[in-house]
C-alpha positions as CSV (number, residue, x, y, z in Angstrom):
1,M,53.2,40.6,-141.1
2,R,52.9,42.2,-144.5
3,F,55.5,41.1,-147.0
4,G,55.9,42.3,-150.6
5,P,57.9,44.5,-152.9
6,D,56.0,47.7,-152.0
7,N,57.3,47.7,-148.5
8,A,60.6,45.7,-148.8
9,H,64.0,47.0,-148.1
10,F,67.2,45.0,-148.5
11,L,70.2,45.4,-146.1
12,S,73.4,43.6,-146.9
13,S,77.2,43.8,-146.4
14,G,77.4,43.5,-150.1
15,G,79.6,40.4,-150.0
16,H,82.5,42.3,-148.5
17,G,83.6,39.6,-146.0
18,S,81.6,40.8,-143.1
19,M,80.8,37.5,-141.4
20,G,78.8,38.1,-138.3
21,F,77.1,41.2,-139.8
22,D,73.7,39.7,-140.3
23,I,72.0,39.2,-136.9
24,Q,73.2,42.6,-135.6
25,A,72.1,44.3,-138.8
26,A,68.6,42.7,-138.4
27,I,68.4,43.9,-134.8
28,G,69.4,47.4,-135.9
29,A,66.8,47.4,-138.7
30,K,64.1,46.3,-136.3
31,L,65.0,48.9,-133.7
32,S,65.0,51.7,-136.3
33,S,61.7,50.5,-137.9
34,P,59.8,48.5,-135.2
35,D,56.6,48.2,-137.3
36,R,58.3,46.7,-140.3
37,P,58.9,42.9,-140.7
38,V,62.5,41.9,-140.5
39,I,63.8,38.6,-142.0
40,C,67.5,37.7,-141.5
41,I,69.0,35.1,-143.9
42,V,72.4,34.1,-142.6
43,G,75.0,31.3,-143.2
44,D,75.9,29.1,-140.3
45,G,79.5,30.4,-140.1
46,S,78.3,33.9,-139.8
47,A,75.6,33.0,-137.2
48,Y,78.3,31.2,-135.1
49,M,80.4,34.4,-135.0
50,N,77.8,36.3,-132.9
51,I,75.4,33.7,-131.7
52,Q,75.2,35.4,-128.3
53,E,73.1,38.2,-129.9
54,L,70.2,35.7,-129.7
55,G,70.2,36.5,-126.0
56,F,69.6,40.2,-126.7
57,L,66.9,39.3,-129.2
58,S,65.1,37.1,-126.7
59,D,65.4,39.6,-123.9
60,S,64.3,42.6,-126.0
61,L,61.2,40.8,-127.3
62,L,61.9,42.0,-130.8
63,D,60.1,40.2,-133.6
64,I,62.8,39.1,-136.1
65,R,62.7,36.0,-138.2
66,I,66.1,34.3,-138.7
67,M,66.8,31.6,-141.3
68,V,70.2,30.0,-141.1
69,I,71.4,28.2,-144.1
70,N,73.6,25.5,-142.6
71,N,76.1,23.7,-144.9
72,G,78.4,22.8,-142.0
73,K,81.3,25.0,-143.2
74,L,82.2,28.5,-144.3
75,G,80.6,27.9,-147.7
76,I,81.5,31.0,-149.6
77,V,85.1,30.9,-148.4
78,S,85.3,27.2,-149.3
79,Q,83.8,27.9,-152.8
80,F,86.2,30.8,-153.3
81,Q,89.2,28.6,-152.4
82,N,88.1,25.9,-154.7
83,F,87.7,28.4,-157.6
84,N,91.2,29.8,-157.0
85,W,93.2,26.9,-155.8
86,G,91.3,23.8,-156.7
87,K,91.0,22.7,-153.1
88,D,89.6,23.9,-149.8
89,P,92.5,23.8,-147.3
90,T,91.2,26.0,-144.4
91,T,87.4,26.1,-144.0
92,G,87.0,22.7,-142.5
93,S,83.8,21.2,-141.3
94,F,81.9,22.5,-138.2
95,G,80.9,20.0,-135.6
96,G,77.4,18.8,-135.1
97,A,76.1,21.6,-132.9
98,S,72.4,22.3,-133.6
99,L,71.9,26.0,-134.0
100,A,68.1,25.6,-133.6
101,S,68.8,24.0,-130.2
102,I,71.1,26.9,-129.3
103,A,68.4,29.4,-130.3
104,G,65.8,27.4,-128.3
105,G,68.2,27.7,-125.3
106,F,68.0,31.4,-125.6
107,G,64.2,31.2,-125.4
108,L,63.4,31.7,-129.1
109,H,60.9,29.6,-131.0
110,S,63.1,27.4,-133.2
111,T,63.1,24.5,-135.5
112,K,65.3,22.7,-138.0
113,V,64.5,21.3,-141.5
114,S,66.7,18.8,-143.2
115,T,64.6,17.8,-146.3
116,E,63.4,19.7,-149.3
117,D,59.9,18.3,-148.9
118,G,59.7,19.9,-145.4
119,L,60.9,23.3,-146.5
120,D,57.5,24.9,-147.5
121,D,56.0,24.1,-144.1
122,A,59.1,25.3,-142.3
123,L,59.0,28.6,-144.2
124,S,55.3,29.1,-143.4
125,W,56.1,28.4,-139.7
126,L,58.9,31.0,-139.8
127,L,56.5,33.7,-141.0
128,E,53.7,32.9,-138.5
129,G,53.0,34.5,-135.2
130,D,54.2,37.7,-133.7
131,S,57.5,36.9,-132.0
132,S,61.0,36.0,-133.1
133,R,61.5,32.7,-134.8
134,F,64.7,30.8,-135.8
135,L,64.8,28.3,-138.6
136,E,67.8,26.2,-139.4
137,V,67.9,24.8,-142.9
138,M,70.3,22.0,-143.4
139,V,71.9,21.9,-146.9
140,D,74.4,19.8,-148.8
141,P,78.0,21.0,-147.9
142,D,78.9,20.7,-151.6
143,A,75.9,22.7,-152.9
144,V,76.8,25.7,-155.1
145,I,76.4,29.1,-153.4
146,S,75.1,31.5,-156.0
147,P,75.2,34.4,-156.6
148,M,78.7,35.2,-155.3
149,L,80.7,38.4,-155.4
150,L,84.2,37.5,-156.7
151,A,87.3,39.6,-156.3
152,G,87.2,42.8,-158.4
153,Q,83.5,42.4,-159.3
154,K,80.9,45.1,-159.0
155,I,77.7,44.1,-157.3
156,D,75.8,44.0,-160.6
157,E,78.4,41.7,-162.1
158,M,78.2,39.0,-159.5
159,W,79.0,35.4,-160.5
160,F,75.8,33.5,-161.0
161,Q,75.3,29.8,-161.6
162,E,71.7,28.6,-162.1
163,V,71.1,25.8,-159.8
164,K,68.6,23.2,-161.1
165,I,66.6,21.2,-158.6
166,E,65.4,17.9,-159.7
167,Q,61.7,17.3,-159.0
168,T,60.7,13.8,-158.0
C-alpha cells in the first residue's frame, strides 16, 4: 500500500448526521478505484448501524482497512447534547459487544487495542498485508471529539478543541 498526500482523497458525509455512511462509502470507493488504498475511520455507533456490510466486505475479498473509534456511545450526539442542554439524556451507553469479535466472525482479520501504548503497533498492523483488516480502538467515553461541525457552521468553521495528551 502506498500512502501519502500525493495520492490521497478524502470522502466524508461532512458531519451532516449520516451515521452508517462510512463502511458503505469505503466499499464504494474501493469498487470505483480498486488499486487505491482505502482506510475507513468510523465511530462505533455508525459501525453498529450497518455492521452487516462486513459480510459483503469479506465475501468480495476487497482490501479495506477499517478503524473503529469505540467510546461506547454516540459520542458526537452526546457531546452536542451536552453543549446545548448541559446533559446527555438520550445517547446512553452501548453494551459490551466486541466489534473486533463481530468482524472476526465475518472472517476479517481483526484486533482491539485498549491502551495508548499499544496504539502504534495496532496502527502498523492495520496497514500491513493485502487483505481487509478491522481495528477497534477503545477510548474514554468522556473524551472530547474534535473537530466537530456545529449547527449553522460551514465546514471550514468547525469547532475545534486542541486535545493535549499527557506523556508519561
